[in-house]
N, C-alpha and C positions, 0 to 999 in steps of 0.2 A: 845865339843870344848871349852877349857877354855878361860876365859876372865878376870882372876884376874889382878889387876892393879898395876902399878908402880908409879912414880911421876907424879902428874897432869901437871906439866910443861913439862915433856916429851911427854905427850899425845898431849899438844898443839903443840909441834914441829913436831910430827909424824902424825898428821891428818890434811888433807888439809882443814884448816879453813880460809876462806876469812876474813880478819879483817874488811872489810867494811861493812859486813851485820849487819843489825840492831839487838840489843840485846833485848830478851824478859826476863821478870822478873822471870818466873818460868816455870818448866817443866810441871806442871799441871795447866791448865787454871783455873783462879780465877772466882769466882761467881759474878754475877752482883748485885750490891747493890740495883738497881732500878727495879729489876725484880719483877712482880706482884706475883709470886707463886713460891714454891719450885722447881716445874718442870723446870720453865724457868731459875732459878738460876743455874741449873746444867750445867757443860760444855756439849756442844752439843753431843760430842762423848760418853758421859756417860748416855744419855737419851736411855734408853733400847728400843729394838725393842718389839713391842707388849705389851708395859706397859702403864697403865693409861688410862683415858677416851678418850684421843685423839686417841690412837691405837684402842680402841674399836669402836669409830665412823668410823675410816678408814675401818675397817673390814665390818662394817655394809653396807658401801656404795660400796664396792669392791667385796664382797662375793656373792651377790644375783645374778648378771648376770652370772658368771661362773657356779653357781649351777644350773641355768636354762638350760644352754647348756649341762651339765652332764645329767640332767633328760631328756632332749630331745633325747640324744643319747641312754640312757637306754631304753626309750620307742621304739626307732627305732630298736634297737637290739632285743628286746623282740618280736616285730612284725615280724622281719625277722626270728626269730627261729620258730615262730608258722607257717609261711608260707613255710618254707624249710626243717626243720628238728626237731626231738624231742630233748628237752632240756636234756643235760647230763653235767657231770662234765667237760668234755673236751670242751663242748660248753661255760660253764662259763670261762674256762681257755682262750678260744679264745677271749672273750670279755674283759678279763683282758688285754691281749695283745693289743687289740685295744685302750683301755684306755691309756696305756703306750705310745703307738705310737702317739696318739693325744696330749697327754701332752707334749711329746718331741717336737712335731711340733708346739707348742704354740696355739693350737686350743682351749684352755680353758683359755687363758689369755684375760683379759679385754682390748680390743684394741680401738683405736679412731675411726677407720673406719671399719665397720662391713658389708662385702659384701660377698654374697655366691659365687659370680663369682670369687673373690679373693681366696676363700678357696676350691673351688670345686676339683681342681687337687690334692691338698693335702688330702682332705678327702677321695676321691675315691682310690687314690694311696695307702694310708696307710690302708684302709680297705682291699684292695686286697692283699697287702703285708702280713697282718696278716692271711688272708685266705689261702694264698699260703704256709705259714709256718705250719699252722695247717694241711693242705692237705699233705704235705710232711711227717710230724710226724705221722699223723694218718694212712696215706697210707702204711706205713710200715707193718701195720696189716690188714687193710681193705681199699682197694682203693676206694670203694663205699662210705664209711663214710668220707673219705678225700674230695672227690668231693662234698659231701653234705655240708661240712663246707665252702669250697670255694664259693658255691652258696649262703650260708648264709651271708658271707662277702660282696659279691657283692650286695645282696639285701639290706643288712644294709647300704652300701655306698649310694645307691639310696634313701632309706628312710631317711637317715640323711640329705641329700641335701634338701629334701622337708621340714623336721622338722625344720632345721636351718634357712631356708628361712623365716618361720613364727617366729622363735625365734629372729632372728636379727631384723626383722620389729618391733616386740614388744619392744625390747630394745631401738630401735632408737625413737620409739614413746614416751616411757617413758622418755627418755633424752629430747626430745622436750618439754615436760611438766616439765622440770627441776626435774626429779627424776633420781636417780643413777648418779648424777653429782659428779665430783671430784673437790674440791677447788684447784685452780692453782695459784701458785706464779711465776712471771716472773723476772729473774735476768738480769738487764739491763733495761734501759729506753730509748732506741733509737727508730728509725723508725720501725725496725723489731719487736720489742716488742710491739709497738703501733698497728701494723697490726695483729699480732697474737691476741692481746686482743680484738680488733674489730671483728676479724673472730669468736672468740669463742662466743662473745655476739650475733652475727648475725646468727650463725649456731649452735644452742645448741645440734644437734644431735651428736656432737663429745663427749658430756658428760663432758666438761671442763667449770668451771665457774671461771673467773680470779678474784682474790681478791685484786691484786695490783702488784706493781713493786718495785724492790729494786735498788737503784743506788746511789753512792756518788755524781755523777755529771750528772744528767739527761740531755740527748741531746734533748729529745722531749719537745717541748713548753707545758706550763701547759694547755693551752686551746685545745691542740691536743691529750691529753692523754685519751683513752677510760676508763682507771681506774687509780686511783691516786697512786703516788709514796708513799709507806706506810713506808719507812725508808731507811736506808743506809745499805751496805753489812754487817756491824757489828751487825745489828739487825736480821740476818737471824735466829739465835737461837730462839729469842723472837717471830718472826713472824711465824715460822714453828709450834711451840707448841702452842702459844697463838690463832692462827687463824685456827688451825686444818688443815693445809695444807696437801693435799694428793698427789700433782704432783707439781714438780719444772721443769720449762723450762728456759734453760740457753740461753740467746740471747747475743747480742753485747752491752757491756756497757763500763763504765770507768775503770773497773778493768782489769788488766793484766792477761793472761791465767795461769801463775803458781799460782797465788793466788786463782783463781777460782777452781783449782784442789784441793787445801787445803779445800776449802769451801765444794766441793762435797764429798770429803772423810768424812767430818764431818757428812754429811747426810746418811752415810752408816748404822748407827745404828738406823735410824728412818724409820718408815713404810710409805715411800713415794716413788713414781716413779720419776725418773729424765730423762728428755729429753734434748737435746741441738740441736740448730740450726748449722748445719756444715758450716764451712767456705766455701765461694764461692758456697753457697747453690743453686745458679741459675744453676750451672753446675753439681750438684750432681745427680747421677744416682741412682733411687729408687730400692733397693734390698729388700730381705725378712726381714731384720732388721730395715726398715725404715718405719715410720708412715708419712702420708701426712695430714696436716691440711690446707684445702682450698688452695692447691697449694704450701704450704711451707713444705719442708721435715723436719722431726724431727728424730734424731737418739735416740734410747732408750739406756740409759746407762746400761750396763750389771749389773744385781743384784749382790751385793757383795756376794762372795762365802759363807761367814758366815751367810748370811740370807737365804740359800738355804737348802733343806732337806738333801743334800749330806753331810752337815757340821756335822749332827748327826751321820753319819757313821764314821766321823773322830774321834769323841769322843769315840765311841765304839771300834774302832780300837786301840786307845791309850790304853784303859783299858785291851783289850785282850792281845795285844803285850807286854806291860809293865808287865803284870802278868806273862806271859810265860817267858819273859826275866829274871825276878827276880828268878823264879824257876830254870830255866836252869843254870843261872849264880850264883846261890847260893854259890857253893864251891869257885868261884872266888871272890865273895863278902867277904866271911869269910877270905880268905887268905889276901886280900887287908886290910881288917880291922885289922887283926893281925900285919901285917907288919907296918902299920900306927901307931899302939899303941907302938910298939917296937921303932920305929924311932923318933916319935914326942911326944909320951906320950898321944896322943889324937887319936880317931877314926874318928870322923865327924867334919867338918868345917861348921858353919852355918853363912849365910850372907844374908842381906836384899837386895832383888832385886825388880825391878818394873816389873809388869806383866800386864795383860789385863786391859784396861781402866786406866792405871796409878796407879793401886792398888799395894801396897807392899806385899811381901811375903817372907818367909824364905826358901832360896835355900840350899840344902844339897850337900856337896862334901866330899870325903875323904881328911883328913888333910895331906897336903904334906909339911907343914912348922911347925916348932915349934911355940908355942904361942908368938904373938908380945909382947915384953916388954913394961911396962908402960912408957909413955912419948915418944914413937916412932912416927915417922911422920904419917900424915893423910892418906887418901885414896891413894892407889897406883894402877898404871895402869896395869902392867904386872910383874909377879914375876919370869919369866923364868930364869933370871940371878941373882937371889937372892942367896947370898953367904951362907945363913942359909939352903938351900935346900940340903937334903942328897940324896944318890943314889936311895933310894926307891921313894922319892918324884919326882925325875926327871923321873924315869921309869913310874910312875903313870901318870904324866902329858904328857909325849911324847906318851903314849899309849892311852891317854883319859880315862884311867880306873878310875881316880879320879872323873869322872862325873857320874858313875853308881849310887850312892845314889839318883840321881835326878829321878830315875825311881819311887821312892816313891812320889816326887813331881808331876809326871805325874798321878800316881794313885789318888792322892788327888784332882787333877783338877787345881792345881797352874800352871801346865805347860802342853804342848802337846809334843809328840815325835818330831814333826817337827814344827818349827816356828822361828820367830826372837829371837836371843839369848838375854837373860835379862841382863840389866845392873843395877848398883847400883844407888840409888837416886842422889848422888852427880854428877855423870857423866851424868845421864839423864838430869839433869838441865844444866849442861855445854854444852852438845851437842844440846839441845834444843835452847839455846841462839845463837848458831852459825848456825844451820840447821833448818829453820822453818819446814821442811818436816819431821823431825826426830820423833815427837810424833805420826805421822800416823802409825808407825809400832806397836803401842800398840792397834790397832783395834781388833787384834786377840790374843789368847793365845801365850806366849812365848814358845820356843821349846828347846829340848835338843840338837837338831842340826838344821841347816837351810839352805837355798839356798845361803847365803852369805858365810857360813862356808865351804861348799863343793867347793867354788870357791877360797878358800885360804884367804878369808877375815876374819881373826882372829888375835888375838895378836896385834902387832904394825902396823896395817893397817889402810887405810882411813876410817874414821867414816861416811863420806859423801857417799862413795861407798857402804858401809854395809847398810846404810838406803835406798839407791836406790835399791839395791838387795832385801831387805826385803819387800819394798813396791811393788816391782814387783811380788814377790812371793804371796803376798796377793791378788793383782789384778788378777793374773793367776792361783789361787789355783786349784788343782784337786787331787783326791785320788791317781791316777797313779803318779802324780808329787811327792807327799809324799813318794811313794814307791821308786821311783828313787833316791830321796835324801837320804833315809835310806840305800839303797844298796851302794851308792857312799860314804856314811859316813863309812859303815862297811869296805870298801876298804881302806879308809884313816886310819882307826884304825889299820888294819893289817900292813900298811906301817909305823905306829908310826909317823904319821904327826902332832900330837898334839903339843901345845906349853905351 
């Protein structure tokens, strides 16, 4: 979906830019001159996940307890097999299914409250579900073997309840002795933040150690603060990295909600968990996704999709599909290259665009215009009505065939098949000045097509709406979602809906 540009003045007129919005100086966050080390000087969204000593310390505090739970389940399953059936490859497959179901059910996540009574229904239900599936599959050949695996699963469920009762008690005891603790930062310095900090200190079995609060205008009196205010909201980068923060809890403070959203998106690339106190929390109904810290509910922010294991599958899919597309479309690519050469004298058009984490890369397209003469005007917003464009160029753009060379960008890792469409540095800077939420779309690789494009947001359409659609895609990413976008893009290509 093409986004080559026409006059910047036209872009201003055609994109709903509120003139009253404050202007930022640059599209890429500048480094802090007073930061004590290189890691702190980086823009927060550029501090990589799992990088540096802070990430290693985080892993050491959060890996041990889930590993104990896995080992407890391994021991329980081994005992169940010895008691009910002989070990076979199918039995190992059954245990693999159990592990997957437990993982999906968050039974290996380090939670604040560890109670076997809270987990009993999920443990027994998922164990029996795995056994029932194994019984159906195995029962097609041997009904007796299938029944034995169901018995193994039921026995495993009972043994797991006993094993985890001991494991949970051990983890809680270690937390009381200030082991396995997560360093916690509170955003906001009001009465709720003060109550939470006091509860963490008084009840260490939750495994949280408050290191301080952040607020521009603290509401809580200085002598009523269980922990100090360690900085302002602008200091979030420095505090997270400098004090090795593992958990962030968003409470009620002086910052307005839209600004808090930008701050939390900045945390996406760091190895920290994020909770927030829901509005009207006194009326909040506790569900499966809610933690409770001494009577106060906390909602755990869904882990950013690009921090999940499924994101690796996205990259593998990009490589496989882009390779297949290049091979299958090779005759079309050669034909387009020949026609471009005949009409414009060039085959490829190279342009600098902004990709993941604000880094520039060279984007490839088939050349649909003759080379711009020396002294021509600067960056242009949309060339659809450019008088220099010939019949071949118009055909390539309307069919979106001019975008096919970007399959090479996908193979190189500059882009993904699906993601926010990349823009040029000049326009990234312009749009960031007017829309503070615009840079958040660079949290993931840019794409050949995207959620905004299949909704018609390309060419001379609203930049604010594009950015909102792109950020919605990032927050709600799934592999099936990518497949739907690719199928809808293919339909638009067939209808020649490009611009």
